[in-house]
C-alpha positions as a Markdown table, in Angstrom:
| # | Residue | x | y | z |
|---|---|---|---|---|
| 1 | Met | 13.3 | -2.1 | 7.5 |
| 2 | Ile | 12.1 | -3.6 | 4.2 |
| 3 | Glu | 11.5 | -1.5 | 1.1 |
| 4 | Glu | 10.0 | -2.5 | -2.2 |
| 5 | Lys | 9.1 | -0.4 | -5.3 |
| 6 | Ile | 5.9 | -1.2 | -7.3 |
| 7 | Ile | 4.1 | 0.3 | -10.3 |
| 8 | Ile | 0.3 | 0.7 | -10.0 |
| 9 | Gln | -1.3 | -1.6 | -12.5 |
| 10 | Asn | -4.9 | -0.9 | -11.9 |
| 11 | Arg | -6.2 | 1.4 | -14.7 |
| 12 | Ala | -8.3 | 3.3 | -12.1 |
| 13 | Gly | -5.3 | 3.8 | -9.8 |
| 14 | Ile | -5.7 | 3.4 | -6.0 |
| 15 | His | -9.1 | 4.7 | -5.1 |
| 16 | Ala | -11.5 | 4.1 | -2.1 |
| 17 | Arg | -12.1 | 0.3 | -2.6 |
| 18 | Pro | -8.5 | -0.9 | -3.0 |
| 19 | Ala | -7.5 | 1.5 | -0.2 |
| 20 | Ala | -10.0 | 0.0 | 2.1 |
| 21 | Ile | -8.9 | -3.6 | 1.2 |
| 22 | Leu | -5.3 | -2.7 | 1.8 |
| 23 | Val | -6.0 | -1.2 | 5.2 |
| 24 | Gln | -8.1 | -4.3 | 6.2 |
| 25 | Leu | -5.3 | -6.6 | 5.2 |
| 26 | Ile | -2.5 | -4.8 | 7.1 |
| 27 | Lys | -4.2 | -3.2 | 10.1 |
| 28 | Asn | -3.5 | -6.1 | 12.5 |
| 29 | Tyr | 0.3 | -5.9 | 12.1 |
| 30 | Ser | 2.3 | -4.1 | 14.7 |
| 31 | Cys | 4.9 | -2.9 | 12.2 |
| 32 | Asp | 4.7 | 0.5 | 10.6 |
| 33 | Ile | 3.9 | 0.4 | 6.9 |
| 34 | Tyr | 4.2 | 3.4 | 4.7 |
| 35 | Leu | 3.6 | 4.2 | 1.1 |
| 36 | Glu | 5.8 | 6.8 | -0.6 |
| 37 | Lys | 5.3 | 8.6 | -3.8 |
| 38 | Gly | 8.2 | 11.0 | -4.6 |
| 39 | Asn | 8.8 | 12.9 | -1.4 |
| 40 | Tyr | 5.3 | 12.3 | 0.0 |
| 41 | Arg | 5.0 | 9.5 | 2.6 |
| 42 | Ile | 1.7 | 8.3 | 4.1 |
| 43 | Asn | 0.7 | 5.7 | 6.7 |
| 44 | Ala | -0.6 | 2.7 | 4.8 |
| 45 | Lys | -3.0 | 1.9 | 7.6 |
| 46 | Ser | -4.9 | 5.1 | 6.8 |
| 47 | Ile | -7.6 | 5.0 | 4.1 |
| 48 | Met | -7.6 | 8.8 | 3.7 |
| 49 | Gly | -3.8 | 8.8 | 3.6 |
| 50 | Ile | -3.8 | 6.2 | 0.8 |
| 51 | Ile | -6.4 | 8.1 | -1.2 |
| 52 | Thr | -4.6 | 11.5 | -0.8 |
| 53 | Leu | -1.5 | 9.8 | -2.2 |
| 54 | Gly | -3.1 | 10.2 | -5.6 |
| 55 | Ala | -1.5 | 7.0 | -7.0 |
| 56 | Ala | -2.8 | 6.8 | -10.6 |
| 57 | Tyr | -2.1 | 4.0 | -13.1 |
| 58 | Gly | 1.6 | 3.7 | -13.9 |
| 59 | Thr | 2.7 | 5.5 | -10.7 |
| 60 | Glu | 5.8 | 4.2 | -8.9 |
| 61 | Ile | 5.2 | 3.7 | -5.2 |
| 62 | Lys | 7.7 | 2.6 | -2.6 |
| 63 | Ile | 6.4 | 0.4 | 0.2 |
| 64 | Ile | 8.3 | 0.6 | 3.5 |
| 65 | Ala | 7.7 | -1.7 | 6.5 |
| 66 | Glu | 9.5 | -1.1 | 9.8 |
| 67 | Gly | 9.1 | -3.1 | 13.0 |
| 68 | Asp | 8.8 | -6.5 | 14.6 |
| 69 | Asp | 6.6 | -8.2 | 12.0 |
| 70 | Glu | 7.7 | -6.2 | 9.0 |
| 71 | Lys | 8.2 | -9.2 | 6.7 |
| 72 | Asn | 4.6 | -10.5 | 7.4 |
| 73 | Gly | 3.2 | -7.0 | 7.0 |
| 74 | Gln | 5.0 | -6.5 | 3.7 |
| 75 | Asp | 3.8 | -9.9 | 2.4 |
| 76 | Glu | 0.2 | -9.0 | 3.4 |
| 77 | Gln | 0.5 | -5.7 | 1.5 |
| 78 | Gly | 1.6 | -7.7 | -1.5 |
| 79 | Arg | -1.5 | -9.9 | -1.3 |
| 80 | Gly | -3.5 | -6.6 | -1.3 |
| 81 | Arg | -1.9 | -5.6 | -4.6 |
| 82 | Gln | -2.7 | -9.0 | -6.1 |
| 83 | Tyr | -6.4 | -8.6 | -5.0 |
| 84 | Asp | -6.5 | -5.1 | -6.5 |
| 85 | Ala | -5.2 | -6.3 | -9.9 |
| 86 | Arg | -7.7 | -9.1 | -10.2 |
| 87 | His | -10.9 | -7.5 | -8.8 |
| 88 | Val | -10.9 | -3.8 | -9.4 |
């Protein structure tokens, strides 16, 4: 299991477009990837789950990857964060 904490840097938070980009980037990995805010944990491969997380600017999120290709899935999720910061 790999865990990483991040702070949402996008002024608009995580909304539909970055959620869709994130899901597209990580959906092909067999590992389970979750986003956790406080005590609320969602499947990061679910657009609706990500949106309902309500991650606004400045929110701390924990990324959790579990499974065979967890390192690759975690890296791909990181690329999604970089895309979000530059393009949204």
